[in-house]
C-alpha positions in Angstrom: 170.7 202.7 19.3 172.6 200.1 17.4 176.2 199.0 16.7 177.1 198.1 13.2 180.2 196.0 12.7 182.2 196.7 9.5 185.3 195.3 8.0 187.4 198.1 9.5 186.0 198.1 13.0 183.0 199.3 15.0 180.7 202.1 13.7 178.8 203.4 16.7 175.9 205.6 17.5 176.1 208.2 20.3 174.9 207.9 23.9 173.5 211.1 25.4 174.0 211.7 29.1 173.2 214.5 31.6 175.4 214.2 34.7 175.1 216.0 38.0 178.1 218.3 38.6 179.0 219.9 41.9 182.3 221.1 43.2 182.0 222.6 46.7 185.5 224.1 46.4 184.3 226.3 43.6 180.9 227.2 45.2 177.8 227.8 43.2 174.7 225.7 42.6 174.8 222.1 41.3 174.3 221.8 37.5 173.5 219.0 35.0 176.1 218.8 32.3 175.5 217.1 28.9 177.9 214.7 27.3 177.9 212.5 24.2 179.7 209.2 24.2 180.2 206.7 21.4 178.5 203.4 21.8 181.6 201.3 21.1 180.7 197.7 21.9 177.8 195.3 22.4 176.8 195.0 26.1 178.3 198.4 27.0 177.6 199.4 30.6 177.0 202.8 32.1 180.4 202.7 33.8 182.0 202.3 30.4 180.4 205.6 29.4 181.5 207.4 32.5 185.0 206.1 32.1 185.1 207.4 28.5 184.0 210.8 29.7 186.7 210.9 32.4 189.5 209.5 30.2 188.7 211.4 27.0 186.4 214.4 27.6 186.5 215.8 31.1 189.1 214.5 33.6 187.4 216.4 36.4 184.3 214.2 36.5 184.3 212.5 39.9 182.7 209.2 40.8 183.6 206.0 42.7 184.5 202.7 41.0 186.6 199.7 41.7 185.9 196.1 40.6 183.6 196.9 37.7 181.7 193.6 38.3 179.0 194.5 40.8 180.9 193.1 43.7 182.5 196.0 45.5 179.4 198.3 45.6 181.5 201.4 44.9 179.6 202.9 42.0 176.1 203.3 43.3 174.3 206.2 41.8 170.8 207.4 40.7 170.2 206.4 37.1 167.1 207.9 35.4 165.5 208.2 38.8 166.4 204.7 40.1 169.3 203.8 42.2 171.7 201.2 40.8 175.3 200.2 40.1 176.8 201.8 37.0 179.1 198.9 36.3 176.3 196.3 35.8 173.7 198.7 34.3 173.5 198.1 30.5 173.3 201.2 28.3 170.7 199.3 26.1 167.2 200.0 27.3 168.0 203.2 29.2 165.9 206.2 28.2 168.1 209.0 26.7 169.3 211.4 27.7 170.5 209.2 30.6 170.2 211.3 33.7 172.8 210.5 36.4 172.7 211.9 39.8 174.4 211.0 43.2 172.5 208.7 45.6 169.8 210.8 47.2 169.6 212.0 50.8 173.4 211.9 51.3 175.7 214.8 51.4 177.6 215.3 48.1 181.3 215.5 48.3 181.8 216.2 44.6 179.8 215.3 41.5 178.6 211.7 42.0 180.6 211.0 45.1 178.5 211.1 48.3 179.5 211.0 52.0 178.7 207.5 53.2 180.1 207.9 56.7 176.7 207.9 58.4 175.6 204.8 56.3 178.6 202.8 57.5 178.2 204.1 61.1 174.7 202.6 61.1 176.1 199.4 59.6 178.7 199.1 62.3 176.0 199.8 65.0 174.4 196.4 64.4 177.7 194.6 65.1 178.1 192.8 61.8 180.3 190.0 63.0 179.8 186.7 64.7 179.4 186.9 68.5 179.7 183.8 70.6 180.3 183.0 74.3 181.4 179.4 73.7 185.1 178.7 73.4 186.5 179.1 69.9 186.6 175.6 68.4 189.8 174.0 67.0 188.3 174.1 63.6 185.5 176.0 62.0 182.0 176.4 63.6 179.8 173.9 61.8 176.3 174.4 60.3 173.8 172.1 58.8 173.0 172.8 55.2 169.6 173.9 56.3 171.0 176.4 58.8 173.4 177.6 56.2 170.5 178.2 53.8 168.9 180.6 56.3 171.4 183.3 55.5 170.9 183.1 51.7 169.6 186.4 50.5 171.4 188.5 53.0 175.1 187.7 53.0 175.3 188.7 49.3 174.8 192.4 50.2 177.6 194.6 48.8 176.8 197.7 50.9 176.3 199.9 47.9 173.7 202.0 49.7 171.2 201.8 46.8 168.4 200.4 49.0 168.9 202.7 51.9 169.0 205.8 49.9 165.9 204.8 48.0 163.9 204.6 51.2 161.6 207.6 52.0 161.5 206.6 55.7 165.3 206.9 55.7 165.2 210.2 53.9 162.9 211.6 56.7 164.3 209.8 59.7 167.8 208.7 58.7 169.3 210.0 61.9 167.4 207.3 63.9 166.0 204.7 61.4 168.8 202.3 60.5 167.6 201.8 57.0 167.2 198.7 54.8 170.9 197.7 54.4 171.8 197.8 58.1 168.6 195.9 59.0 169.2 193.3 56.3 172.6 192.6 57.8 171.1 192.6 61.3 168.7 189.9 60.2 171.6 188.0 58.6 173.2 187.6 62.1 170.0 187.0 63.9 169.4 184.0 61.5 173.0 182.7 61.7 172.9 179.5 63.9 176.6 180.1 64.8 175.9 183.4 66.5 174.8 183.2 70.1 173.7 186.8 70.7 170.4 186.9 68.8 168.6 188.0 72.0 170.9 190.9 72.5 170.7 191.9 68.8 166.9 191.9 69.0 167.0 194.0 72.2 169.1 196.6 70.4 166.6 196.7 67.5 163.4 196.9 69.5 163.0 200.7 69.0 160.2 202.8 67.5 162.7 204.4 65.1 165.6 202.0 64.5 163.3 199.3 63.2 159.6 200.4 63.0 160.0 203.3 60.7 159.9 200.8 57.8 156.5 201.0 56.2 157.1 198.4 53.5 157.2 200.8 50.6 159.6 198.3 49.0 161.7 200.7 47.1 164.7 198.9 48.6 163.7 195.6 47.0 163.0 197.2 43.6 166.4 198.8 43.2 168.7 196.3 44.8 171.3 195.4 42.2 171.8 191.9 43.9 168.0 191.2 43.8 167.8 191.0 47.6 164.7 191.7 49.7 165.5 194.0 52.7 161.7 194.4 53.3 161.4 190.7 53.9 164.3 190.7 56.3 162.9 193.6 58.3 159.5 191.8 58.5 161.3 188.7 59.8 162.9 190.8 62.6 159.5 192.2 63.5 157.9 188.8 63.6 160.7 187.4 65.6 160.3 190.1 68.2 156.6 189.5 68.3 157.0 185.8 68.7 159.4 186.4 71.6 156.7 188.2 73.5 154.0 185.6 73.0 
């Protein structure tokens, strides 16, 4: 799959895609629809191909997108069997036909759009904001550089859902197991030296299902588009709970 530049513009090969289609308003079973899209520029991303389909071939194709830079986390989807963000996934190197499906184990609203209400309910349940009993200072709450470094590898999460929906434990127990994304953020606040509710946060997580359904399969780490490690964060929570008992 190459791009050949000529004096009159770009001569491109074609990208072959198979995309999951489902419209509950029309009924029927989901299908995989084939499309061909021209490879129009070097470094073309999968989101560029989806945009070409929607803008030029089939305006009914439905998917989420926003920033296009891997920051908003909107366009999480399953790409050739691996969850990822379409906007930062290069076309080059993807096996064709590129098979695109919605994130697994979530209800499909339409095509590649899934219902993330439960995912965000779980995120909200860990109270992802600073909690403190001391009076609010006149200026910011200070941290040492060492304390600040403790939350590296967790605050960068964009809540795309790729990790959580790649986790078999969440597929089977998603009603009770919080999943990698929520637990990564729980650990972020447990580690934050400015937060004064670490004990209460740990109490909330000490549950056979909320936390301990993680069996370190590590799918979450493998697919995270920000190269974060939720498995490591979950292990830290477990070790912190154990240390508290000793």
